[in-house]
GUMARDREN-858896 format. One line per 5 residues: number of its first residue (from 1); their letters; for each residue x, y, z of N, C-alpha, C, CB. Coordinates in nm, 3 decimals. Glycine has a CB too. Example, Ala and Ser with C-alpha at 12.3 -4.5 7.8 and 13.67 -1.06 7.14 Angstrom:
<pts>
1) AS) 1.319 -0.569 0.780 1.230 -0.450 0.780 1.320 -0.330 0.780 1.131 -0.447 0.905 | 1.285 -0.225 0.708 1.367 -0.106 0.714 1.290 0.003 0.787 1.408 -0.060 0.572 .
</pts>
This chain:
<pts>
1) MKSKE) -2.305 2.748 2.619 -2.259 2.612 2.586 -2.203 2.548 2.698 -2.162 2.609 2.480 | -2.244 2.424 2.723 -2.190 2.348 2.836 -2.048 2.284 2.805 -2.293 2.237 2.874 | -1.968 2.262 2.910 -1.849 2.193 2.884 -1.863 2.042 2.856 -1.762 2.214 2.996 | -1.775 1.986 2.794 -1.773 1.841 2.764 -1.799 1.761 2.891 -1.638 1.799 2.700 | -1.734 1.803 2.996 -1.741 1.737 3.120 -1.892 1.731 3.182 -1.644 1.809 3.214 .
6) KILAM) -1.953 1.855 3.160 -2.092 1.861 3.210 -2.184 1.776 3.133 -2.142 1.999 3.207 | -2.156 1.777 2.998 -2.239 1.696 2.905 -2.223 1.545 2.938 -2.196 1.725 2.755 | -2.104 1.513 2.958 -2.076 1.360 2.992 -2.148 1.321 3.117 -1.917 1.330 3.014 | -2.156 1.412 3.209 -2.222 1.387 3.340 -2.373 1.389 3.345 -2.177 1.485 3.434 | -2.429 1.439 3.233 -2.576 1.453 3.225 -2.646 1.309 3.217 -2.614 1.542 3.097 .
11) QICEC) -2.755 1.304 3.282 -2.835 1.182 3.276 -2.909 1.166 3.141 -2.935 1.181 3.391 | -2.872 1.063 3.075 -2.932 1.039 2.937 -3.076 0.992 2.946 -2.850 0.933 2.857 | -3.105 0.913 3.051 -3.230 0.852 3.065 -3.263 0.825 3.216 -3.233 0.724 2.982 | -3.380 0.864 3.259 -3.418 0.839 3.399 -3.435 0.696 3.433 -3.542 0.908 3.430 | -3.481 0.619 3.338 -3.505 0.466 3.364 -3.383 0.397 3.411 -3.555 0.392 3.235 .
16) GEKSV) -3.270 0.395 3.332 -3.161 0.332 3.373 -3.059 0.414 3.461 -3.102 0.283 3.259 | -3.089 0.542 3.476 -3.001 0.636 3.557 -2.863 0.633 3.514 -3.004 0.604 3.705 | -2.839 0.626 3.384 -2.709 0.630 3.329 -2.676 0.772 3.275 -2.696 0.525 3.220 | -2.548 0.806 3.293 -2.491 0.930 3.239 -2.463 0.904 3.085 -2.354 0.973 3.321 | -2.441 1.019 3.020 -2.399 1.018 2.889 -2.260 0.934 2.870 -2.386 1.164 2.844 .
21) AEAIE) -2.181 0.960 2.966 -2.041 0.888 2.956 -2.059 0.743 2.980 -1.934 0.943 3.063 | -2.159 0.698 3.061 -2.179 0.558 3.087 -2.238 0.491 2.966 -2.267 0.539 3.207 | -2.329 0.564 2.900 -2.399 0.516 2.772 -2.294 0.502 2.669 -2.514 0.617 2.720 | -2.201 0.598 2.649 -2.091 0.584 2.549 -2.006 0.463 2.584 -2.002 0.714 2.544 | -1.974 0.438 2.706 -1.892 0.329 2.741 -1.960 0.195 2.708 -1.857 0.339 2.887 .
26) IFQNT) -2.097 0.187 2.741 -2.166 0.066 2.702 -2.176 0.045 2.558 -2.296 0.064 2.755 | -2.203 0.143 2.475 -2.205 0.136 2.331 -2.064 0.091 2.272 -2.248 0.274 2.275 | -1.963 0.146 2.332 -1.831 0.111 2.287 -1.786 -0.033 2.323 -1.734 0.209 2.344 | -1.846 -0.087 2.424 -1.806 -0.226 2.475 -1.909 -0.322 2.425 -1.796 -0.233 2.637 | -1.996 -0.301 2.325 -2.084 -0.409 2.281 -2.098 -0.399 2.134 -2.222 -0.405 2.349 .
31) SLPFK) -2.124 -0.516 2.076 -2.142 -0.525 1.923 -2.290 -0.548 1.893 -2.053 -0.646 1.858 | -2.366 -0.529 1.995 -2.521 -0.554 1.982 -2.571 -0.444 1.890 -2.603 -0.549 2.129 | -2.683 -0.487 1.814 -2.762 -0.368 1.746 -2.821 -0.273 1.840 -2.877 -0.417 1.659 | -2.862 -0.157 1.783 -2.921 -0.053 1.874 -3.022 -0.090 1.963 -2.974 0.051 1.803 | -3.126 -0.167 1.922 -3.235 -0.197 2.009 -3.190 -0.275 2.139 -3.337 -0.276 1.931 .
36) KAKKL) -3.105 -0.363 2.115 -3.049 -0.444 2.231 -2.951 -0.366 2.320 -2.976 -0.570 2.176 | -2.861 -0.283 2.249 -2.768 -0.204 2.322 -2.847 -0.092 2.405 -2.663 -0.139 2.222 | -2.947 -0.044 2.350 -3.033 0.056 2.419 -3.084 0.004 2.549 -3.150 0.097 2.333 | -3.125 -0.129 2.557 -3.175 -0.183 2.666 -3.069 -0.198 2.780 -3.234 -0.306 2.628 | -2.948 -0.206 2.738 -2.834 -0.209 2.836 -2.829 -0.079 2.907 -2.696 -0.236 2.766 .
41) VTECN) -2.857 0.028 2.839 -2.848 0.157 2.889 -2.969 0.204 2.976 -2.829 0.244 2.779 | -3.083 0.171 2.913 -3.213 0.217 2.974 -3.266 0.122 3.071 -3.318 0.240 2.869 | -3.239 -0.009 3.057 -3.289 -0.116 3.140 -3.448 -0.120 3.126 -3.241 -0.094 3.293 | -3.501 -0.078 3.018 -3.644 -0.077 2.997 -3.670 -0.082 2.849 -3.710 0.046 3.063 | -3.808 -0.079 2.811 -3.846 -0.083 2.667 -3.920 0.052 2.629 -3.942 -0.212 2.637 .
46) KSCCR) -3.901 0.149 2.714 -3.966 0.275 2.688 -3.884 0.352 2.573 -3.975 0.361 2.824 | -3.953 0.452 2.511 -3.885 0.526 2.406 -3.860 0.671 2.438 -3.961 0.517 2.283 | -3.868 0.706 2.567 -3.857 0.844 2.614 -3.720 0.908 2.579 -3.878 0.848 2.765 | -3.611 0.827 2.571 -3.479 0.876 2.544 -3.424 0.831 2.407 -3.388 0.833 2.652 | -3.509 0.771 2.329 -3.469 0.705 2.207 -3.388 0.790 2.119 -3.584 0.659 2.135 .
51) AALLK) -3.428 0.918 2.092 -3.365 1.004 1.996 -3.218 1.036 2.037 -3.447 1.134 1.982 | -3.197 1.067 2.172 -3.056 1.088 2.222 -2.983 0.974 2.213 -3.049 1.133 2.359 | -3.027 0.855 2.247 -2.953 0.728 2.250 -2.918 0.690 2.106 -3.038 0.614 2.321 | -3.012 0.705 2.015 -2.993 0.660 1.881 -2.880 0.745 1.815 -3.125 0.670 1.803 | -2.883 0.875 1.846 -2.780 0.965 1.793 -2.643 0.939 1.850 -2.817 1.107 1.818 .
56) LFDMN) -2.642 0.906 1.981 -2.518 0.866 2.051 -2.464 0.738 1.999 -2.542 0.853 2.200 | -2.551 0.644 1.972 -2.512 0.514 1.913 -2.454 0.530 1.777 -2.629 0.420 1.905 | -2.513 0.616 1.693 -2.463 0.641 1.560 -2.330 0.714 1.566 -2.564 0.721 1.480 | -2.311 0.807 1.657 -2.191 0.879 1.680 -2.077 0.774 1.715 -2.215 0.986 1.796 | -2.109 0.693 1.805 -2.023 0.584 1.843 -1.972 0.505 1.727 -2.094 0.496 1.934 .
61) QFGSF) -2.065 0.466 1.648 -2.030 0.373 1.522 -1.939 0.457 1.429 -2.171 0.325 1.434 | -1.961 0.587 1.419 -1.872 0.659 1.323 -1.743 0.722 1.402 -1.961 0.779 1.247 | -1.730 0.692 1.528 -1.618 0.737 1.609 -1.593 0.885 1.633 -1.503 0.687 1.553 | -1.702 0.951 1.618 -1.686 1.097 1.650 -1.808 1.147 1.724 -1.665 1.183 1.521 | -1.794 1.221 1.833 -1.912 1.272 1.919 -1.919 1.416 1.904 -1.899 1.236 2.072 .
66) DFDEI) -2.046 1.459 1.878 -2.084 1.606 1.887 -2.155 1.631 2.015 -2.175 1.652 1.768 | -2.080 1.675 2.106 -2.135 1.700 2.243 -2.240 1.804 2.256 -2.029 1.736 2.332 | -2.232 1.910 2.165 -2.337 2.008 2.159 -2.476 1.947 2.118 -2.295 2.118 2.061 | -2.467 1.856 2.021 -2.587 1.798 1.969 -2.647 1.694 2.078 -2.553 1.726 1.829 | -2.561 1.632 2.146 -2.602 1.538 2.253 -2.672 1.629 2.363 -2.471 1.452 2.315 .
71) DHLVE) -2.615 1.741 2.398 -2.669 1.828 2.496 -2.810 1.878 2.452 -2.572 1.945 2.519 | -2.823 1.914 2.325 -2.949 1.970 2.275 -3.051 1.854 2.279 -2.932 2.032 2.125 | -3.018 1.730 2.242 -3.115 1.626 2.248 -3.161 1.593 2.385 -3.063 1.510 2.187 | -3.070 1.595 2.481 -3.111 1.561 2.623 -3.201 1.676 2.670 -2.981 1.542 2.724 | -3.162 1.798 2.646 -3.236 1.916 2.685 -3.383 1.909 2.628 -3.162 2.046 2.634 .
76) QRLER) -3.390 1.875 2.496 -3.525 1.855 2.432 -3.611 1.751 2.507 -3.507 1.809 2.284 | -3.553 1.644 2.544 -3.619 1.535 2.622 -3.667 1.590 2.754 -3.522 1.413 2.646 | -3.581 1.664 2.819 -3.610 1.720 2.953 -3.733 1.822 2.941 -3.476 1.795 3.012 | -3.727 1.897 2.839 -3.838 1.995 2.813 -3.964 1.931 2.782 -3.805 2.085 2.703 | -3.964 1.825 2.703 -4.081 1.742 2.666 -4.138 1.671 2.787 -4.043 1.638 2.559 .
81) MKRLA) -4.056 1.623 2.876 -4.100 1.561 3.002 -4.164 1.671 3.094 -3.977 1.489 3.076 | -4.101 1.787 3.099 -4.154 1.897 3.185 -4.293 1.948 3.136 -4.052 2.018 3.187 | -4.307 1.954 3.001 -4.446 1.986 2.941 -4.548 1.886 2.979 -4.441 1.991 2.785 | -4.510 1.756 2.970 -4.601 1.653 2.996 -4.644 1.651 3.139 -4.544 1.526 2.957 | -4.548 1.679 3.226 -4.574 1.691 3.378 -4.669 1.806 3.401 -4.437 1.716 3.463 .
86) EGA) -4.649 1.912 3.341 -4.739 2.035 3.360 -4.874 2.014 3.307 -4.681 2.159 3.291 | -4.885 1.935 3.200 -5.024 1.919 3.139 -5.107 1.813 3.214 -5.014 1.878 2.986 | -5.042 1.734 3.305 -5.105 1.624 3.377 -5.181 1.684 3.485 -5.005 1.522 3.430 .
</pts>
């Protein structure tokens, strides 16, 4: 299990090059709906990191963060990207 600090430092999306901590800060400082708030984090329209960002957005709305779940979702995305790169 990773520490909270390591999870906060993880890159949540390659497109926007934002960390989990930066994504949380963006979500906390906006009242935009998910689709528009996601663009502030990713700076793109891709859906590669949608699952992790949606869960993070929901956690922000409820005021409680499950860092183990965030870690799991980011790791799943990285594994998916790795498999896609190996298959190409």
